[in-house]
N, C-alpha and C positions, 0 to 999 in steps of 0.2 A: 291769836287764835280767832278763827272766824265764828261769828254768831251762828247758832243752830238755825236752820231754815224752818219756817213755819210749814206745817203740812199743807199740801195742796188740797184746797176745799172745792175747787171748781170741778165742773163736769167735763167729760170728754168733748162735748159740744162747745163748752166755753173755750177749751184749748183750740179747737178747730177754728172758731170765730177769731180768736187772737192770731192764729197763724194766717188767717185770711187778711187781717189788717196789715201784717208784715208783707204779705204777697202783694196786696193792692198798692202799697207805698211805692213799689217799683214797677207796677203794671203798666204796660203800654198796649193799648187796644190793637189787635192784629190788623184792623182795617180791612177785613174781609167780610163777605156776605155770609149768610147762614148756609149757603150752598157749599157742600164739602169740595175742597179743591181737587181731590183725587176721584170724586164721583163714586165713592164706595161707602157702604154701610157694613159695619162689623157687628155681629151678634155673638156674645160670649157669655160664659158663666160669670156670676158675680163673685166668684172665689177671690178672696183678698190676696192670694199669692200671685195673681196674674196682673202685671202692669202692662196692659195692652199697648199703650202708646210706645213704651220703651221696647217691648218685644217685637213690635212691627215697624219700628223706626218712624213713627208718626209724630207730627207736630199739631198743635191746636189748629183747627180749621181744615185738617186733611180729610176727616171722615166723620160719619155719624157712628156713635158707639151705643149699642143697646145691650144691657146686661140684665140677666135674671138668673134665678136658681137653675143650674144645669145648662143655661144657654138654649133652652128649648124654644121651639117656635109655637107660641101661644097665639090666641086671637089678638091680644094686645101687641104682640111683636109684629104680627102681620099688619096691624093698624099703623104702627110706627114706620115699618118698611114701606108701606103704601104711600104715606105722606112723604117719606124720604125720596122715593122715586118720582111720584107724580107731581109733587109741589116743589121739590128741592133738587131734582135732577140727577140723583144717583143712578148708576147703571150696573154696578157690581155688588154682590153680596158675599161676604166671607163669614162663615160659621166656625166658631172656635169652642170646642168642648175641651175637656182636660182629663188627665189621669187623676185618680184619687178623688173623684167628685163625690160630695156628700150625698147626692141623689142615688148613688149606687148602693147606699146602705139603708135607704128608706123603701117603704112600700106604700101603696094607696091606703093601707090601714092608718097611716098618719092622719088622714082626713077623718076616719072614724074615731080615732083617739081625740081629735079636736072637738068633734061633735059631742063626745061623752063629757069632755071637760067644760065646754062653754054652752052646750045646749043647742048648737046649730052646726050643721055640716057645711063646710065651705063649698061654694059653687065651682071652684077651680080644681083642676086635677093636679096631683103632685108631679106627675110625669116622671116617676122613678124609673130606673133602668139598671140593667146588669152589664150590658155590653156597650162600651162607649162608642165603638165604631158603628154599630147598628143604630145607636141613638143619633149619631151624626147623619147617617143615611136617612133616617126618618125625618130629621129636621130639613134636609135637602129636599125630600119629597114634599113636605108641607109647603115649603117656599115655592117650589116649582109648580105645584098644583093649585096655588092660589089664583083665583080669577082676578084679584085686585092688583096684582103685580104685573106690570106690562113687560118688564125685563127680567127674564129668568134664564137667559142663556149663559150668564157668567155668575153662577152660584157654585162656590167651592167650600168644602168642609174639611176641617183639620182637627187634630187632637194635639193639645199643648201638653208637653211633658213637664210637670211641675218640679221634677228633679233636675232636668237638663236645660229647660227653657226652649227646647226645640219644638217646632211644629212638624207634624207628620200628616200628610194629606190622606184623606179617606176617599176611596173610589166611590162614585155615586151608587152603583148597584153591583153586587158581586158578579152578576151575569152580564154586565156591560150594557144594560138597558140604557138607551139614549134618553135624554131629557128634552123637553120642549124648548 
């Protein structure tokens, strides 16, 4: 009869660090520069159900991956995209939002609730939304209108279906408005 196992007293972070040790034991540096091989930056939601590299058939070194709540285009996202393009040579930007996003159930009142709880209103917007397609269009507009991004001719937006794993492309504007 096997001895009972002691309860795990480590934290999730301890588990992650231990997993990293196992990973590093077999790690071989890819021998590539910081410039993404495919010249693309992908902006997506931080949702834990989305494995971007697997979903897009990407390998380490292929792209820059930026993730935040909702995959929205914030000033910090523009900052990262600008560095990606101007310093590291990316040319294409792929935006991936998804079905069942948590931001669809929030409102900007979230900030007011935080202010009531902690005594200070956040300086950032929640960027909550109801219509995922419209939110992708808004993100495309924000990228295309940024004066800091020199390459906005290849900006495409998609909705990832968390039930099927498929991407569905969103047209830039319902009226077919061209982009710069």
